[in-house]
Phi, psi and omega in degrees: 000309185200156176263356179290136179296130181256144176282170177301317179297322179295319181293317177304312183293322180296313181291317177302319180297322179292323177292316180299322181275001180061033169266347166242126189258157175307131180092349182287133181291144177243097186273121186303315182298317180294317181293321180295324178290315180296322186265354177068044180215179184279159176296326179297320179294318178297317181299317179294322179295320179295326176295320177297318180292330176295322178294331178280351181084015180263337183231151176224149176265131179247128183307128177067009181230355178084210185261153174210163173296130186295136177271121178256115180288169183300314182300315179295319179297322177294321176296321178296318179298321179294317178295320180296325178304313182299315184288318182290326177297321175302315183295317182291327178290321175294319182297323181305325182277344190243346182299135175278164176300323180294320179293320177295318178298321179295319179293323178297320178296319177294324178297319177298320177296321179301319179300318179295318181293323177294319180295326179269001180056040176274090187294314181295317179296321179297314180297320180295319181291323177294324177295325177296317178298316181299318180297324179296312183283334174290323174301314182294324181297327176054052179230083188298327179294312178298320180297320178296321178296315179301315181298316180295318179294320179297318179295316181294332181265013189306319180297316178293320180297321180299316181294325176294312184302319185264013174291132180307131178083005184297316178302317181294324182289327185263349179305316179301328177297312182294325176298316180294320182293311181295322177298319179295318177300316182298328179272357184058042183253093184297322181296318180292323178296317178296321179294324178296317178297317180299317179295321181294314181295324176299319178294319178300313181297317179296317181291321177301318178297320186290334182255005184303326182253008180286155177303137182288143174247022188275359185290334188298115172081003185283156174084009181228139173270155175122000000 
């Protein structure tokens, strides 16, 4: 990636970013020597960064095999989705009371874009636009503790999220959720916004179960930084 010496915090963020982007997959070994060469830092710095990531639940140590990206089983992922529902519902209800007219207008524009992306089956573009909507209402909610919990859960579920994102027809299936959520925000209807999140998470849990034994599509791009 670079020859510039990276700090421990930089290494943590670099590896976390690769896991979040699903370029490092659950179960993939994290070899200190390889990472130190790729990231331009010492093995000691990499080792300390991996320990930090283990505390976050993103990395695990395996006896006699070193570190690897932590494998989150289906049951644990379903529990995470349930916990995230509680926290995210809090955020959307707070956001409903705090969103500015400009933020709502921005979400409406993004929603229109989502429709175009769903029709063209632009999966990556659709995912990016939904993340933009989420960032807007999380900013408005102004609940940093809840936001941190959501971020950690999303990172830990990255492998499952990737499979959900790239499931055929996923943009078309989830577009009604985003329509319901943005409409609730526009009406300043906190109960409807919470109900939209609840319906979406229920769908996520059901879909996760349905693809749990499906052939993995996670091979694409894995094992490489950049």
